[in-house]
C-alpha positions, 0 to 999 in steps of 0.5 A: 226768429227760427225754430230749430227742428230735429237738431243734429246729434248732441255734440256731447255724444260726438265728443264722447265718441271722438275721445273713445276713438282717439284713446283719450281718457274720460277726464273732465278736463279732457272732455272740456278741451275736446268739447272746445276743440270740436265746437270750433269757437277758438281757432287757435285751440282747434289748430293746436289740437289738430297739430297734436296728431292722431295719438294725443298723449295726456301730457300733450293734452294737459299742456294744451289745457294749461294754455286754454283752460287754466282752471282745470290745472290749478294743482300747481298753484295749490301745491306751491301755496301749501308748500309755502304755508308749511314752510312758514309754519315750520319756521314759526314752530322752530321760532317758538321752540327757540323761544321756549328754550330761551325762556327756560334759560332765563328762568334758570338765571332768575332762580339762581339770582333769587337763591343768592339774594335770599341767602347772602346777607352781604350785598357787596359779597362776590357771589351776590354781585356775580348773580346780579351781573348775570341776571342783568345780562340775561335780562338784556339778552331776553329783551333783545330776543323779545324784540327779535321774536316780535319782528319775526312774528310780524314777518311770518304773519305778513307772509301768511297773509300774503299767501292767503291773499294770493289764494283768494285772488287766484280763486276770484280770477277764475270767475273773471274774464281777464280781457273784458272783466266780465264774468268768465265761462266758469262763472256762467257755468256755475250760475247755470248749474244753480238754475237746476239746483232743483231739476224738477223745478228749474228757475225760469230764465233764458240764456242768449249766446252771441258771437261776433260774426267776423271776429276771426277775420278782425283778429287776423287782419287787424291784430290782437290789439284791435280785436280786444277793442271790439271785445271791450266794446261788446262787453260795455254794451252787454253790461249796459243792457243787462239788468242788475241781477242778470249775468253778462259774460265772455266765453272765449274768442268772440263769444259772449253769454247773457243769463237773463232771469226772465222767461218772457220771450219779448223781454229777452228779444228786446235785450238781444235786439238792443245789443245788436242795435247798439253795436251797429250804431257804434263807429269802430276805427282802426288803431293804425289807419284811423279808417272806419271799419263799418258796423259790427254784426253779431249772431245769437242763439236763445234757449229758455230753461223750461226747454232743457232738462239740465244745465248742460242741455240748457247751454247746448241748445242755445249753442245749437241755435247760435250755430243755426244763426251762423249757418244762415249767414250771420247777423241773425237771431235764432231761438231753440224750441219745440213747436208747442213752446215757441210762438210762430211769431218768433221767426228768424230775422236778418238785417244786413248792414251796409258794408263793413264787417257785418255780413 
């Protein structure tokens, strides 16, 4: 593996400069959108971002963000759910008020009947008979209303439970990649942030960011269905080789991340090599032609928490190492690090596959 010496200017600085030049407000959702566009990891996002032209309105940026970074645009769901909850509760309050009035009327009927029964000696008298009939009718009406109230309460409770379940599912979906069912980029960012909960003493761990070398070409030539099969296969491999406490996730397109809770370079090297070896040993077959498509090459960039002062740099340094691997032709692993940290044994290595999509 190769050390990354004198790395290029931080992408964060380039993004901030670009946002200033284009007059884009420094909102968190804008920053992540521009960051993803400049990183080039999602070709579709890059094309649509460029297509916005030199003057990019906030409305156009938000429309693009809703498509590629939906977790920044959840106000619509929350607003809709709040409206539904308010409507259900308002209906529920109205129902209770109606019940209160109904109980008051029933109480009057009981009071009137009680007064008649206590004052009338002739049980067959007309006023008493009328009171009994009125009480009977009121009781039957009360029983019917009680039944309606019970049904209404059950319905309202079920509706509110559905809204709560929808909110919980939406919250959980933020942290799961819909294609591979691995953890999402947001789950990765959240886990990395915890690494630096105490900035003075970060948790010792390593992050490996990998990318399928020919994913864009696979997607273009083979179509999205075949591309998703590649993603699923990589996901299975990452899950198989990562430990129980480690985190495997998919960022976007053909990029994946591994957060490994060890600072042992040999162990992380072993895991990354195992991922690449398993992918090379897997036969990928075209869904339409049935022809084998050769070995799958994957490049990685690695960084250790000891090397980065914060969560952003931790990920950014691994991204830089990955960029070095890609620039070297792919199917390569690079570790980011200073001379006093990285062993000379960590040399850049490259194993070219025989044909296929690996080189």
